[in-house]
Structures are given as structure tokens and as C-alpha cells.
C-alpha positions in Angstrom: 22.1 124.0 173.8 24.5 126.1 171.8 26.2 124.8 168.6 26.2 121.1 169.6 28.2 118.7 167.6 26.5 116.1 165.4 27.2 113.4 167.9 25.5 115.4 170.7 22.6 116.2 168.5 22.2 112.5 167.6 22.0 111.7 171.4 19.4 114.4 171.9 17.3 113.3 168.9 17.3 109.6 169.7 16.6 110.2 173.4 13.9 112.9 173.2 12.4 112.9 169.7 9.8 110.3 168.8 10.5 108.8 165.4 14.3 109.5 165.4 16.5 106.4 164.8 20.0 105.6 163.7 20.0 103.7 160.4 22.4 100.9 159.3 24.5 103.4 157.3 24.9 105.7 160.4 22.6 108.4 159.2 19.9 109.8 161.5 16.3 109.1 160.3 13.7 111.5 161.5 10.1 112.5 160.8 8.9 116.0 160.0 5.4 115.5 161.2 2.2 116.3 159.2 4.1 118.6 156.7 6.5 116.7 154.5 7.1 119.5 152.1 7.2 123.3 151.9 3.9 125.3 152.4 4.3 128.2 149.9 0.7 129.4 150.5 1.5 129.9 154.2 4.6 132.0 153.6 4.2 135.7 154.4 6.4 138.8 154.1 5.8 142.0 156.0 4.8 144.7 153.6 6.1 148.1 155.0 7.1 151.3 153.3 10.4 149.9 152.1 9.3 146.4 150.9 6.2 147.8 149.3 8.5 149.5 146.8 11.3 147.0 146.6 9.7 143.6 146.4 7.7 141.9 143.7 4.0 141.8 144.6 0.9 140.9 142.7 0.2 138.5 139.9 2.7 135.7 139.6 4.6 136.8 142.7 5.5 134.3 145.5 5.3 137.1 148.1 2.1 137.2 150.1 1.8 140.2 152.3 1.2 140.6 156.1 1.5 143.6 158.3 4.0 144.3 161.1 1.4 143.9 163.9 0.5 140.3 162.8 4.2 139.5 162.5 4.7 140.6 166.1 1.7 138.6 167.3 3.2 135.4 165.7 6.7 136.3 166.9 5.5 136.5 170.5 3.6 133.2 170.1 6.7 131.5 168.8 9.0 133.0 171.4 6.6 132.2 174.3 6.5 128.6 173.1 10.3 128.3 172.8 10.6 129.9 176.3 8.3 127.3 177.8 10.6 124.4 176.8 13.3 122.8 179.0 15.8 123.5 176.3 16.2 125.0 172.8 18.9 124.5 170.2 20.9 127.5 168.9 23.0 127.4 165.7 25.3 130.3 164.9 26.4 129.9 161.3 27.3 131.6 158.0 25.8 131.9 154.5 28.0 132.5 151.4 31.5 131.0 151.1 32.8 134.4 149.8 34.2 135.8 153.1 33.7 139.4 151.9 30.0 138.9 151.5 29.0 136.3 154.0 26.0 136.7 156.2 25.8 135.6 159.9 22.6 133.7 160.8 21.2 132.4 164.2 18.7 129.6 164.2 16.7 128.9 167.4 14.8 125.7 167.2 13.0 123.2 169.5 14.2 120.0 167.8 17.7 118.5 167.7 16.9 117.3 164.1 16.4 120.9 163.0 19.6 121.9 164.6 21.6 119.1 162.9 19.8 119.9 159.6 21.0 123.5 159.7 24.4 122.5 161.0 24.7 120.5 157.7 23.1 123.1 155.4 24.8 126.3 156.5 28.5 127.0 156.6 30.1 125.8 159.8 32.2 128.3 161.7 35.5 127.5 163.4 35.7 127.6 167.2 37.5 130.9 166.9 34.9 132.3 164.6 32.2 131.3 167.1 33.9 133.1 169.9 33.9 136.3 167.8 30.5 135.7 166.2 28.8 138.8 167.7 25.3 139.7 166.7 23.7 137.8 163.8 22.6 139.5 160.6 19.4 137.4 160.6 17.5 135.2 163.1 15.1 132.3 162.7 12.6 131.5 165.5 11.5 127.9 164.7 8.5 127.0 166.8 7.2 124.6 164.2 5.6 122.2 166.6 3.3 124.9 167.8 0.5 126.2 165.5 -0.3 129.8 164.7 -3.7 131.0 165.6 -5.7 130.5 162.4 -8.1 133.3 163.4 -5.2 135.9 163.4 -5.5 138.5 160.6 -3.8 137.2 157.4 -3.7 133.6 158.5 -5.4 131.0 156.4 -4.3 127.8 158.3 -2.5 126.7 161.4 0.8 127.1 159.5 2.7 130.3 159.0 6.2 131.1 157.9 6.7 134.8 158.4 9.6 137.0 157.1 10.3 140.5 158.4 13.1 142.0 156.4 13.3 145.2 158.5 13.6 143.3 161.8 15.9 140.7 160.1 13.8 137.9 161.5 11.8 134.8 160.4 9.2 133.0 162.5 8.0 129.5 161.8 4.7 128.1 163.3 2.8 125.0 162.5 5.3 123.1 160.3 8.3 121.0 161.2 9.5 120.5 157.7 13.2 121.6 157.8 13.3 122.8 154.2 11.3 125.9 155.3 14.5 127.2 157.1 16.8 126.5 154.2 14.5 128.1 151.6 13.5 130.9 153.9 17.2 131.9 154.2 17.5 131.6 150.4 14.7 134.1 150.0 16.6 136.5 152.4 19.8 136.1 150.3 17.6 136.9 147.2 16.8 140.2 148.9 20.2 141.1 150.5 22.6 140.1 147.8 21.2 142.2 144.9 21.5 145.3 147.2 25.2 144.7 147.0 25.1 144.2 143.2 25.6 140.5 143.7 23.4 138.1 141.8 21.7 135.3 143.8 20.9 132.2 141.8 18.9 129.0 142.1 21.5 126.8 140.3 24.0 124.0 140.4 27.6 124.9 139.8 30.8 123.0 138.9 34.3 123.7 137.7 36.7 121.9 135.4 40.4 121.1 136.1 41.3 124.3 134.1 39.1 126.5 136.2 36.2 126.8 133.7 33.0 127.3 135.7 29.4 126.3 134.5 26.1 127.3 136.1 23.2 124.8 135.7 19.6 126.0 136.0 16.6 123.7 135.8 13.4 122.8 137.5 12.7 119.4 139.2 13.2 116.5 136.8 15.4 118.3 134.3 18.7 116.7 135.4 20.2 119.7 137.2 21.7 117.5 140.0 22.7 114.7 137.7 24.5 116.9 135.2 26.2 119.2 137.7 27.5 116.2 139.5 30.4 115.2 137.2 33.3 113.1 138.4 35.6 114.9 135.9 34.8 118.3 137.5 34.7 119.8 141.0 31.4 120.5 142.6 31.0 124.1 143.9 27.4 123.5 144.9 24.1 121.9 144.0 21.4 124.5 144.6 22.2 128.1 145.7 24.9 130.4 144.5 26.1 134.0 144.4 27.8 135.7 141.4 29.8 138.8 142.5 32.8 140.7 141.1 34.9 138.1 142.9 33.4 135.2 141.0 30.9 132.5 142.1 30.4 131.2 145.6 28.0 128.6 147.1 25.6 130.1 149.6 25.3 126.8 151.6 27.6 124.4 153.4 25.6 121.3 152.5 23.4 119.4 150.1 19.7 118.5 150.3 19.2 115.6 148.0 16.1 113.7 147.0 16.1 110.1 148.1 13.1 108.5 146.4 14.3 105.4 144.5 17.9 106.2 145.4 20.4 103.5 144.4 24.1 103.0 144.6 24.3 102.4 140.8 22.4 105.5 139.7 23.6 108.1 142.3 26.8 106.7 144.0 27.9 110.1 145.4 24.6 110.7 147.2 24.4 107.0 148.3 27.9 107.2 149.8 27.2 110.6 151.5 24.4 109.0 153.6 26.5 108.2 156.7 27.0 109.4 160.2 26.1 113.1 160.4 23.5 112.9 157.6 19.8 113.6 158.3 17.3 111.4 156.5 13.8 112.9 156.4 10.7 110.8 156.3 12.3 107.6 155.0 11.0 104.1 155.8 13.4 101.4 157.2 13.4 97.9 158.5 12.7 97.9 162.3 15.3 95.2 163.0 18.2 95.8 160.5 17.5 99.6 160.2 18.2 99.3 156.4 16.4 102.0 154.5 13.9 101.2 151.7 14.4 104.2 149.4 11.5 103.0 147.1 9.0 103.2 150.0 6.9 106.4 149.6 4.3 105.6 152.3 5.3 108.7 154.3 5.9 110.9 151.3 7.5 110.9 147.9 9.6 113.9 149.0 12.1 111.9 151.1 15.4 113.8 151.5 19.0 113.6 152.8 20.8 116.6 154.3 24.6 116.3 154.5 27.7 118.5 154.6 29.1 119.3 151.1 32.5 117.8 152.0 30.7 114.3 152.0 30.8 114.6 148.2 34.3 113.4 147.2 35.0 116.0 144.4 33.5 119.0 146.3 35.7 122.1 146.0 36.4 123.4 149.5 36.1 126.4 150.0 33.1 126.4 147.6 34.1 129.3 145.4 35.3 129.7 141.8 36.1 132.1 139.1 33.5 133.8 136.8 31.3 131.3 134.9 32.1 130.6 131.2 28.8 128.8 130.5 25.2 129.4 131.7 23.2 126.2 131.0 19.4 126.4 131.1 17.9 122.9 131.3 14.4 122.0 130.2 12.7 118.6 130.1 10.5 119.2 127.1 7.8 116.6 127.1 6.3 118.2 124.0 9.5 117.0 122.1 9.9 120.2 120.0 13.0 121.9 121.6 16.4 120.9 120.2 18.7 118.8 122.4 21.0 121.9 122.5 20.8 125.5 121.3 23.3 128.4 121.7 21.5 131.5 123.0 22.0 135.2 122.4 22.1 137.4 125.5 18.5 138.5 124.9 17.4 134.8 124.4 19.2 133.8 127.6 17.3 136.5 129.5 14.0 135.5 127.9 14.4 131.8 128.7 15.8 132.6 132.2 12.7 134.8 133.0 10.5 132.1 131.5 12.0 129.2 133.5 10.3 126.5 131.4 10.0 122.7 131.7 7.1 120.4 130.8 6.0 117.7 133.2 4.3 114.5 132.2 0.8 114.7 133.5 -0.5 112.2 136.0 -1.5 108.9 134.2 -4.1 107.7 136.7 -7.0 109.1 134.6 -5.3 108.2 131.4 -4.1 111.8 130.7 -1.0 111.7 128.6 -0.7 115.3 127.5 2.4 117.1 128.7 1.9 120.0 131.0 4.1 123.1 130.6 5.5 124.6 133.8 7.0 128.0 134.1 8.9 129.2 137.1 10.6 132.7 136.8 14.4 132.5 137.1 14.1 128.8 137.6 13.0 129.4 141.2 10.0 131.7 141.4 9.1 130.4 144.9 12.2 132.0 146.4 12.8 135.2 144.6 11.9 138.5 146.3 12.4 141.1 143.6 10.8 141.2 140.1 12.3 138.5 137.9 13.5 141.1 135.3 15.9 142.5 137.9 17.7 139.2 138.3 17.7 138.7 134.5 19.2 142.2 133.9 21.9 141.4 136.5 22.6 138.0 134.8 22.9 139.7 131.4 25.2 142.3 132.8 27.5 139.7 134.4 27.5 137.5 131.3 28.4 140.4 129.1 31.1 141.7 131.5 32.8 138.3 132.0 32.1 136.7 128.5 29.8 133.9 129.5 27.8 131.9 126.8 24.1 130.9 127.3 22.8 127.5 126.3 19.4 125.9 126.3 19.6 122.1 126.7 16.6 119.8 126.3 16.8 116.7 128.5 13.2 115.6 127.5 11.7 114.1 124.4 12.7 113.7 120.8 10.8 112.5 117.7 7.4 113.2 119.2 5.8 114.3 122.5 5.6 112.1 125.6 3.9 108.8 124.6 5.0 109.1 121.0 8.7 110.0 120.9 11.5 108.8 123.1 13.5 110.5 125.9 16.8 111.9 124.7 19.5 109.5 126.0 21.4 110.7 129.0 24.7 109.6 127.3 23.9 112.1 124.5 23.1 114.9 126.9 26.4 114.2 128.8 28.3 114.5 125.5 26.6 117.8 124.8 27.5 119.1 128.2 31.1 117.9 127.7 31.2 119.8 124.4 30.0 122.9 126.1 32.6 122.6 128.9 35.5 122.0 126.4 34.5 124.9 124.2 34.3 122.7 121.1 30.6 123.7 120.6 31.7 127.3 119.9 33.7 126.2 116.8 31.0 124.3 114.9 28.5 125.6 112.3 25.0 126.6 113.4 21.6 126.9 111.8 18.5 128.7 113.0 15.2 127.0 113.9 11.8 128.4 112.9 9.4 130.0 115.5 11.8 130.0 118.5 14.8 131.2 116.4 17.2 129.0 118.2 20.8 128.5 117.0 21.4 124.7 116.7 24.8 123.1 116.0 25.1 120.9 112.9 27.4 118.4 114.8 28.3 117.4 118.3 31.0 114.7 118.9 29.4 111.4 120.0 25.8 112.5 119.2 23.9 111.5 116.0 23.6 114.6 113.9 20.0 113.9 112.8 18.7 114.3 116.4 20.1 117.8 116.8 17.2 119.2 114.7 13.8 118.1 116.0 12.3 118.4 112.5 14.4 115.4 111.4 13.1 113.1 114.3 9.4 113.6 113.9 7.7 111.3 111.4 4.5 113.3 111.4 5.7 116.8 110.3 2.2 118.3 110.6 2.0 117.1 114.2 5.4 118.6 114.8 4.3 122.0 113.5 1.1 122.0 115.5 3.0 121.0 118.7 5.7 123.6 118.1 3.0 126.3 117.8 1.2 125.1 120.8 4.4 125.4 123.0 5.1 128.8 121.4 1.7 130.1 122.5 2.2 128.8 126.0 5.5 130.7 126.2 3.9 133.9 124.9 1.0 133.7 127.4 3.3 133.1 130.3 5.6 136.0 129.4 2.7 138.5 129.2 3.1 139.1 133.0 6.6 140.4 132.4 6.1 142.3 129.2 5.1 145.6 130.9 8.3 145.8 132.9 11.1 148.0 131.8 14.3 146.0 132.3 17.2 147.9 133.7 17.5 151.5 132.5 17.1 150.6 128.8 13.6 150.2 127.4 15.1 149.0 124.1 16.5 146.1 126.0 13.0 145.1 127.0 11.9 145.1 123.4 15.0 143.0 122.5 14.0 140.4 125.1 10.4 140.3 123.9 11.7 139.8 120.4 13.9 136.9 121.6 10.8 134.9 122.3 8.9 132.8 119.7 7.9 134.6 116.6 4.9 133.4 114.6 
């Protein structure tokens, strides 16, 4: 079944796949089986002479090694399973909207749902491009319904997602969660693009009417999707981008949005994108009306919608733009000590980019109210292939070359940690982001904070000046100092893994980045 249309894939799914239904909005609802999220501990990369030198291995790295022999055993198992079926689904598609640097991918899968998911998530070729597609640059064998042999060397469960960069192949066994294909290819781009001096980024990206581009980095819950989706600006993409000498380009052809507690009022764009052609993963719906209950998390909290990017009304097609003017790092600081906005030096941008900080509110079931700091290198440690400092050095080089400004925006708490202070109003954060886009934040006065040495503006239009400096908002100044030092220590401890690396060719640059962290 080669490059079927969405309508044909709907027919295949509803007819042959248990748990596939058409919902009242026209979207296809499917189930991903036992796995309803990614399995990072089951992801393996073949360690050969080349990758042993090139990739990031060891402490803090997402790359877990396997050897060529084990990969071939799993590959044969997957291929034998796919061969045993009456039919398989083949997608030939592209990654990267920049035609000069696009990658051809072939996805071979056993489920119509997987084929429709990748049809949405990759870039869809024209009929003419399909006729001249030729050999792919990378191939996925998705035999997710079939387990790997858990007694095979390197295996720790019946799930294995295996990447062989030399063979340009990926094998999936024992998980039907579609996100493994999307993120597996993102990992491949994190390897291939830097070889071409192109920076691969886990970020949102939008563009103003005047062509000013902003990149948004942030872990889950920081507001990356909410803030990069702006009706006054064009959406270049919501998750994966490349920054080359041509400017920025989206890697994907679609969006993969969270659906838990989705409402038309809160997220109108995502709500309206859930129509014919969209895949809804693991949602619960009324058996008679087929109306989806987005608040129901009985299958999983990780319910998702996959749809083509053109389903978003202000998407910029083709998804490319000029060089970014602003690089915005988002943190939801539940400790409540980071300012709502800080202007970063180049060294500080690299420090905070490598750190990839946010703080989650701990689970309350046992009455634990202390925030928990989370660090994810380059705001996407699970997907990077090279050492984080390599991506950071490339980011600094491009920011310097094209005159971009770095910003740290706290979308978390003010006036005290979680449970004491209050969450910074979204309307204030939007005003801050607007001021960054317009350039007006570059013209105001700044003062430096203690410990983190962050430059904070004395005024932002539409935002009360007193909240711009966290010291003003805390009633208990002693508690503020203690919490600030606590967070600074967490930053220092996290960064120790990277401190031994020489960044780029310049060891003084490494010293500069270390100095850009908190000073006691």
C-alpha cells in the first residue's frame, strides 16, 4: 500500500484495526496499544568506529549503545514480521522545508494509523516528486506490534527502538506508539544536520508581519506552544527546526499537539485543526455520538492529535523564514526566584541553553509541595545525538553572525515558590513577548540581579514594574535569599557534567560560559 491518501487510510484503519473509529469532528481516533508514550530506556544506537567518536555517550547522554550484530538480529525479526503480513504501508516523504537540505525518508509500517500519522508529520511530496523520489536517505521498519526477543544481547524488555546511522535505518519492535517514529527521525536530523553546519533545534518558531523571526525553547509546561502560537504572527512550526545559512526551516510537515483538557476557548487553533485527516491518539469518546471527552485520561494523560501544519490558519507555507532576531528560553520556575524576563549575554544564552531548566510542581498525592528542578540539555536532551556543547557553540556562532538577542522568560511563579506565591499572569507574559518582538525591550534601562547576574528591564509596557524584580514580590526576604541560593546550587550541580568539555576551538569560551552561571 504505497502512499495512500488520508481517505484510503481511514478506510483501512476502520475496517482492519481494532479500536479505530471516526469521531464526530471527522478525526480518526486510534489506540496505540500498551505503550502510550515514548520508551527512552529502550532506544538503542549502534556504536561503531564512527559513532564511538562522534556521538555523546556516558553520563547524562540519551544514547544507549548496541552493536551491529544485535541490530541485524532485530532488523531481520522486524522484516520477517512485515513480510508475513498481507499488506504493509509505505510512505515516501521529506524532512526539512529548505529544499537545499531536505532529507528523503521511507517509512514501512504495519498499521494504517502509523501511515496516516507520518503522512501528517512529514512533508508531503507532490505526485511529480514521488515519481522521481529515487532511493531514500533513511528508512524506518516499524514492526511495533511484534516484540523483540528480550533475551537478545543488549535488550532489557520486549520493546526496542534501534538506530543504525551507518546503514541509515531504524527498527521498531514492541511499541505501537507513533511518536517513536517522529522523535526517531528528529534524532537522525540532530546527527545529519550539524555535519552540514546546520543547527537542529527543539523549538517553536514564528514570524511577524515584518519578517522578524523568534525561536521559542522550553520544556513541557513552560508555554512554548501557547506563546509561539500567536494570531498576530505566522507559525513556521511548533517543535522541530533547522537554522542554516539560508535562515530557519521547519523539519516537519505537521503538528503533534497535546489534547488533555483541550477546549475551544483555551486552544481554538488546535480545536479547529481536529477534523478529517487528523489522528487522535488514545482519546475517549461517547460510543453513540462519537463526541470526544478531552478531560478523560483513563487510557493515558498523554492524549495527542497529529495534523498537517496547514490546518493551522496562520501557518506560513512553505515553513521557512529569515534568520531569527530573538532566541527566547522559557522556564516555568516553581521556585519563584527567576525574573519574568531577562536579557542574556551570548555566554549566558549558551549556559541556559545547555542547562535547559524548568521546575515542575511535585506530585501532591503525598502532600509534597516542594518544586522539583528539571534540566534537559538544549531543551531536548532525549533527542540530541552529539554533546550539548556542540549545539550550543553552533547556536552562539549563528546568533553572533546574524545579530540575534537571547532572552530568559519565566512563566512560573512570583512572590514566593509554588504554594506561597502566585503564577505570573499569562497576559503579562504575552506583553513581555510582544515587547521582545517589537524591539522595544532593547531600548529600556536594565539592572543586574545578584547570584545569577541577569539583566532585568526596569519597565515593560503593560506589566507592573514591581514584578520585574523578584526581590520586590517576596514578603519574606530571607526565604527569597535561601530559595535563590538553593536554585543556584541545583544549576551548578547540573552543569558539572559539561564543565570538562572544551566548547568549540576556544577554551576561553568554555571559561566564559562557566562564568555566566550563578556566582555565589
